[in-house]
C-alpha positions, 0 to 999 in steps of 0.5 A, spaced: 631 392 512 635 394 507 642 389 506 645 395 501 651 398 505 649 394 511 655 391 516 654 383 517 657 378 522 657 371 519 660 365 523 661 358 520 663 362 514 669 358 511 664 353 507 657 350 507 651 355 509 655 361 512 659 361 506 654 362 501 650 367 506 656 371 505 656 371 497 649 372 497 650 378 501 656 381 497 651 380 491 646 384 494 652 390 496 653 389 503 658 394 505 662 390 510 663 382 512 666 379 518 667 372 516 668 368 522 671 361 523 675 356 526 679 354 520 684 358 517 681 356 510 675 362 511 681 366 508 678 363 502 671 365 503 674 372 504 678 372 497 672 370 494 667 375 496 672 381 495 673 378 488 666 378 487 665 385 489 672 388 486 673 391 493 676 389 501 668 388 503 670 382 507 675 381 513 677 374 516 677 372 523 679 366 525 678 363 532 673 359 537 666 361 537 665 359 544 671 364 546 667 370 549 673 374 549 674 372 541 667 374 540 668 381 543 674 382 539 671 381 533 665 386 534 670 391 536 674 390 530 669 390 525 666 396 528 672 400 527 673 397 520 667 397 517 662 401 522 655 399 527 654 391 525 646 390 523 646 383 521 648 377 525 648 370 522 651 365 527 652 359 522 657 355 525 655 348 528 657 341 528 654 334 529 657 328 534 651 323 532 650 317 536 644 313 539 642 316 546 643 309 548 645 303 545 648 296 546 656 295 545 656 289 542 663 287 544 662 288 552 655 287 551 653 293 556 649 299 555 652 306 553 649 312 554 651 319 550 657 321 552 655 328 556 662 331 554 659 330 546 653 333 549 656 339 552 660 341 546 655 341 541 650 345 546 656 350 547 657 351 539 650 350 536 646 353 542 650 358 547 655 361 542 650 363 536 645 366 542 651 370 545 654 372 538 647 375 537 646 378 544 653 382 542 650 386 536 643 387 540 647 390 545 652 394 540 645 397 537 642 398 544 648 402 547 649 406 541 641 408 541 642 410 549 648 415 546 643 418 542 638 419 547 633 414 544 629 409 547 624 404 545 625 403 537 619 406 533 616 404 526 617 411 523 625 409 524 629 405 520 630 397 522 636 397 526 638 390 525 637 383 524 639 376 526 638 370 523 639 363 527 640 357 523 635 351 525 634 345 522 629 340 521 632 335 526 629 340 531 623 336 530 627 330 532 631 325 528 634 318 530 641 319 532 641 327 534 640 327 541 644 333 542 644 336 535 636 336 535 636 339 542 640 345 540 636 346 534 630 346 538 633 351 543 635 355 538 627 356 536 626 358 544 631 363 544 628 366 538 622 366 540 624 370 546 629 375 543 624 376 537 620 379 543 626 383 546 630 386 541 625 389 537 624 394 542 631 396 540 629 395 533 632 389 531 628 383 528 630 376 530 628 369 526 630 363 525 631 358 518 630 350 519 634 348 512 633 340 510 639 336 508 644 341 505 649 339 500 654 342 505 661 338 509 657 336 515 652 332 511 657 329 506 660 327 512 654 322 513 656 318 507 653 317 500 650 310 502 646 314 508 644 319 503 642 316 498 638 310 502 636 314 507 635 322 505 634 323 498 628 318 498 624 321 503 625 328 500 620 331 495 626 334 491 630 327 491 636 331 491 640 335 497 638 342 498 644 347 495 647 352 500 645 358 495 638 356 496 639 357 503 643 363 503 637 366 498 632 364 503 636 368 509 637 374 505 629 374 504 628 373 511 633 379 513 630 384 507 623 383 508 620 386 515 614 382 515 618 375 515 619 373 523 619 367 527 621 360 523 621 359 516 621 352 514 626 350 508 626 343 508 625 341 500 619 336 503 623 332 507 620 328 512 623 323 516 621 316 517 618 313 523 
């Protein structure tokens, strides 16, 4: 798929991988960028993109990615402002890490992972990304139906691409019962949507980054990063967001790449 002049929606775009993807797409002359985040600081990412391109190619959207009405409003506005959306990278995500079952040393009682946290992580990391993607696929399918087009044929240009953000934690990681479950769930969703969405000419893939130098990873603290992460990574450093962004753009632009791409820098967890 050609990135030049395409229109993209990126969630979690204020920082980390989402912001890096926005910058990389701008370098590749994307036609329009909807940068979505819960934080007003997404405006900084918009300013960076527009300064880079010398034009108003990016627009900010501040809101809750789990809110269906917010999502539909964003898509409607982007369609008016930039045109049909054909790239979706739903990168918003959170971690709420703790052991699935642990002993409270003060009360001497066992505690299980709070279900309200599990639901919060699931809403943001699993359900929201899927529905941001489905919104784009539905828009493309509706547009094709209006043109009297049915099944996409290889002689046509590809109509769109979805890239989900997975994680090496999808293989399992101590202290991440909710986070790991959502990332593994995204892999199943990708595999299913990949089969269905190509009917409308939309490709779907998922990238599994290793530990990347983002605010989410830095929040783990330097002791844990230096003692438990870096020694288990072949590159002996954190991955840079720009490296993941480059890999995502590779997945978008190369039609032969589908399914899962692992960008883990050789990280392997200890048992």
